[in-house]
PAVEX-617488 format. One record per residue: z, x, y of N, C-alpha, C in turn. Coordinates in steps of 0.2 Angstrom, whole numbers, plus 2048, in hexadecimal, padded with zeros to 3 digits. Example, Ala and Ser with C-alpha at 12.3 -4.5 7.8 and 13.67 -1.06 7.14 Angstrom:
BEGIN
8278427E482783E7EA8278427F0;8238407F58248447FB827840800;
This chain:
BEGIN
8008047FA800800800800804806;80480A80680480E80C7FE81180D;7FA8138087F38168097EE81180C;7EF80B8097EA80680C7EC805813;7F28048157F480381C7F1809821;7F280F81E7F08158227E8815823;7E581481D7DD81381E7DB80E823;7DE8088227DD8038277DE80482E;7E380882F7E480A8367DF80F839;7DD8148347D88198367D1815837;7CF8108337C980C8347CA80883A;7CF80583B7D18018427D0806848;7D380C8487D281084D7CB81284F;7C78148497C081684A7BC81084D;7BD80A84A7B980484C7BA802853;7C18028557C380185C7C0806861;7C080C85F7BD8118637B5810864;7B280E85F7AB80C8607AA806865;7AE8018647AE7FB8687AF7FD870;7B48028717B68058777B080887B;7AC80C8777A68108797A180B87B;7A080687779A80187879C7FD87E;7A27FB87F7A47F78857A47FB88B;7A680188B7A580689179E807893;79A80888E79380988F790803892;7917FD89078F7F68937917F689A;7977F789B79A7F78A27967FC8A7;7958028A47918078A978A8048AA;7878018A47807FF8A57807F98AA;7857F58A97857EF8AE7867F18B5;78A7F68B678B7F98BD7857FC8C0;7817FF8BB77A8028BD7757FD8BF;7767F78BC7717F28BD7727EF8C4;7787F08C777A7ED8CE7777F28D3;7757F88D17737FD8D676C7FA8D9;76C7FB8E07667F98E475F7FB8E1;75F8018DE7598048DC7568018D5;75B7FD8D27597FB8CB7557F48CC;74F7F48CA74A7EE8CB74B7EB8D2;74A7F08D774B7EE8DE7467E98E0;7407E98DE73A7E48E073C7DD8DD;73E7DD8D77407D78D47467D48D7;74B7D88D97507D58DD74E7D38E4;7497D68E77477D48ED7447CD8ED;7417CB8E773F7C48E67447BF8E5;7497C18E074E7BC8DE7537BB8E4;7557C08E775A7C08EC7577C08F3;7517BD8F474E7BB8FA7517B48FC;7557B49027587AE9047547AA909;74E7AD90B74A7AA9107437A690D;7437A590773E7A190473E79A906;73879790673879090773978C901;73A78590273B7818FD73577F8F9;73477E8F373A77D8EE73C7848EB;7387898ED7397908EA7407928EC;7437918F274A7938F374F7908EF;74E78A8ED7527878E875278A8E1;74C78C8DF74B78F8D874F7968D8;74E79A8DE7517A08DE75979F8DF;75B79A8E27627998E27657988DB;7627948D77647928D07637988CC;75E79D8CD75E7A38C97637A88CB;7657A88D176B7AC8D37717AA8D0;7727A38D07787A18CD7797A28C6;7737A28C27737A38BB7747AB8BA;7717AF8BE7717B68BD7797B88BE;77C7B68C47837B88C57877B68C0;7877AF8BE78B7AD8B878B7B18B2;7847B28B07837B68AA7857BD8AA;7837C08B07857C78B178D7C88B1;7907C58B57977C68B679B7C48B0;7997BF8AC79C7BD8A679C7C28A1;7967C58A07957CA89B7987D189D;7987D38A479B7D98A67A27D88A6;7A57D38A87AC7D28A87AF7D28A0;7AB7CF89C7AD7CF8957AD7D6892;7A87DA8947A87E18927AE7E5895;7B07E489B7B67E789E7BC7E589A;7BD7DF8987C37DC8947C27DF88D;7BC7DF88A7BC7E28847BE7EA884;7BC7ED8897BE7F48897C67F588A;7C97F188E7D07F188F7D47EF888;7D17EA8847D47E887E7D37EE879;7CD7F18797CC7F78757D17FC876;7D37FE87C7D880387E7DF80187B;7E07FA87B7E77F78787E67F9870;7E07F786D7DF7F88667E0800864;7DE8048687DF80B8677E780D867;7EA80A86C7F180C86D7F5809867;7F38038647F680085F7F5804858;7EF8078587ED80B8527F1811852;7F28148577F681A8587FD819857;80081485B80781385B80A810854;80680D85180880984A80D80484C;80C8018528117FB85480E7F5852;8127F184E8107EA84C80F7E5852;8137E58578127E185C80C7E2860;80A7E98618047EB8657FE7E9861;7FE7EA85A7F97E88567F77E1856;7FD7DD8567FC7D68567F97D385C;7FB7D68627F97D48697F17D6869;7EF7DC8677E87DE8677E47D9862;7E77D785D7E37D38587E27CC85B;7E77C985E7E67C38627E17C3867;7E27C886C7DD7C98717D67CA86F;7D57CE86A7CE7CF8677CB7C9864;7CF7C58617CD7BE85E7CA7BA864;7CE7BA8697CC7B686F7C67B8872;7C57BE8727BF7C18757B97BF871;7BA7C086A7B47BE8657B27B7866;7B77B38677B67AB8677B27AA86E;7B47AE8737B07AD87A7A97AF879;7A87B58767A17B887579D7B3871;7A07B086B79C7AB86779A7A586B;79F7A286F79E79C87379979E878;7997A487B7957A588178E7A687E;78D7A98787867AA8757837A3874;78779F87178579886F783794876;78779587B78579288177F794884;77E79B88477879E88777279B883;77279B87D76D79987876B792879;77078E87A76F78787C76C785882;76D78A88776A78988E76378C88E;76078E88875979288875478D88B;75478788A74F78288C750781894;75678189675778189E7557878A1;75678D89E7537938A174C7938A1;74979189C74179089C73F78C8A1;7427868A273F7828A87407858AF;7467888B074778B8B67427918B7;7417958B373C79B8B47357988B5;7337938B172C7908B272C78D8B9;7317898BB7317868C273078C8C7;7347918C67347978CB72D79A8CB;72A79B8C672479E8C671E79A8C9;71F7938C871A78F8CB71B78E8D2;72178E8D472378D8DB7217938E0;7217998DD71F79F8E171879E8E3;71479B8DE70D79A8E070C7948E4;71078F8E370F7888E771178A8EE;71678E8EF7177908F67147958F9;70F7988F570B79E8F770F7A48FA;7147A58F67197AB8F87157B18F6;7117B48FA70D7BA8F87117C08F5;7177C28F971B7C78F671D7C68EF;7207C08EE7237BE8E871D7BF8E2;7177BC8E47127BC8DF7107C38DD;70F7C78E270D7CE8E17127D28DC;7197D18DE71E7D48DA71E7D18D3;71E7CB8D271E7C88CB7187CA8C7;7127CA8CA70C7CC8C770C7D38C5;70F7D88C970F7DF8C77147E08C2;71A7DD8C271F7DE8BD71D7DC8B7;71B7D68B671A7D28B07137D28AE;70E7D68B27077D68B07047CF8AE;7057CB8B37037C48B26FF7C28B8;6FC7BC8B76F97B98BD6F97B18BC;6FA7AE8C26FA7A68C26FF7A38BD;6FE79D8BC7037998B86FF7958B3;7027918AF6FE78E8A96FA7888AC;6FC7858B16F977F8B46FA7808BC;6F577D8C06F677D8C76F07808CA;6F07828D16EB7858D46EA78C8D3;6EF78F8D06F07978D06EF7998C8;6EA7968C56E97988BE6E579E8BD;6E67A28B86E27A88B76E17A78AF;6DB7A58AD6D97A48A66DA7AA8A2;6D87B08A56D87B68A16DE7BA8A1;6E37B88A46EA7BB8A46EF7B78A2;6F57BA8A06FB7B789E6FE7B38A4;6FF7AD8A37027A98A97097AC8AB;70B7AC8B17117AF8B37177AB8B1;7177A58B171C7A18AF71E7A38A7;7197A38A371A7A589C71D7AC89C;71A7B18A071C7B889F7237B98A1;7257B68A772C7B78A97317B48A4;72F7AE8A17347AC89C7347B0896;72E7B289472E7B788E7327BD88F;7327C08957367C689673D7C4896;73F7BF8997477BD8997497BB892;7457B888E7467B68887477BC883;7427C18847437C78807497CB881;74B7CB8887517CE88A7577CB886;7577C488675D7C088375D7C187C;7577C28797577C387175A7CA870;7587CF87475A7D68737627D6874;7657D287976C7D287A76F7CF874;76C7CA87176F7C686B76F7CB865;7697CF8647697D485F76F7D9860;7707DB8667757E086777C7DD866;77D7D78677837D38667857D385F;7807D285B7827D18547867D7851;7837DD8517887E384E78E7E3852;78F7E28587957E285C79A7DD859;7977D785879C7D285579E7D484E;7997D784A79B7D98437A17DF844;7A07E38497A57E884A7AC7E584B;7AC7E08507B27DD8527B57D984C;7B17D68477B47D38427B77D883D;7B47DE83C7B77E38387BD7E583B;7BE7E68427C47E88457C97E3844;7C77DD8447CC7D78437CF7D883C;7CA7D98377CC7DA8307D17DF82F;7CF7E58327D47EB8317DB7EA835;7DB7E783A7E17E583E7E57E183A;7E27DB8377E67D78337E97DA82D;7E57DE82A7E77E28247ED7E6826;7ED7EA82B7F27EE82D7F97EA82E;7F87E48327FE7E08338007DD82C;7FC7DC8287FE7D98218027DE81D;7FF7E481D8027E98188087ED81B;8077EF82180C7F48248137F2824;8157EB82581C7E982581F7EA81E;81B7E881981D7E981281F7F1811;81B7F581381C7FC8128237FE815;8247FC81B82A7FD81F8307FB81B;8307F48188357F18158377F580E;8317F880B8327FB805836802806;83480580C83780B80E83E80A80F;84080581384780381584B80280E;8487FE80A84B7FD80384D803800;84880880084880E7FC84E8127FF;84F81280685481680985B813808;85B80C80786280980586480B7FE;85F80B7FA86180D7F38638147F3;8608187F686281F7F68698207F9;86A81D7FF87181D80287681A7FD;8758157F98798127F487B8177EF;87681B7EC8778207E787B8257E9;87A8277F087E82D7F288582B7F3;8878247F488D8227F58918227EE;88E81F7E989181F7E28928267E0;88D82B7E188E8317DF8948357E2;8958337E889B8377EC8A18347E9;
């Protein structure tokens, strides 16, 4: 039992360390994305507050969606990094209370990640309609700067229907959504191994909590027996 508890703690420590590195990496990457030099032209399109309606409303909805998604993911990564530090402390200290606290916090984070992934996937249709409407409205309002940026970034032209159709090129409404949809798919693929890693950590932590108290009791009982024998022998 003692060997199993020791191995479980080693595996727990290594897994939590990987979780910490992944969380810190995502936090740094998220901070880099907020830099003004990252996708500056696309930011100039979405964060232009001087567009005419209905394009202005589309951009406002896109900004709300970007802010809510970005800060939710970035904040969750920060929390995951903090919880991972608690997990490392629990693995090193061999403290049952700290390990239990880490386990509860990690389960809460995993549930939030799963519910968030389901929510984003369920909103896929709404995101499609928003991006289609945005691409159509930049042509409807003849926003030449937005048109040039979108066409250069996504290598597209026109929309599926309307006055700005380009039969020989990919429509911009389709190209914009496909790009965002691919990014969401990549994020989902990355999330799967992270969730599996966290499930392994939960298993190792639960195993430690299950086994180690018994090991301590057995040690205490062994010490009591030894003390009793010494008393009778004296």
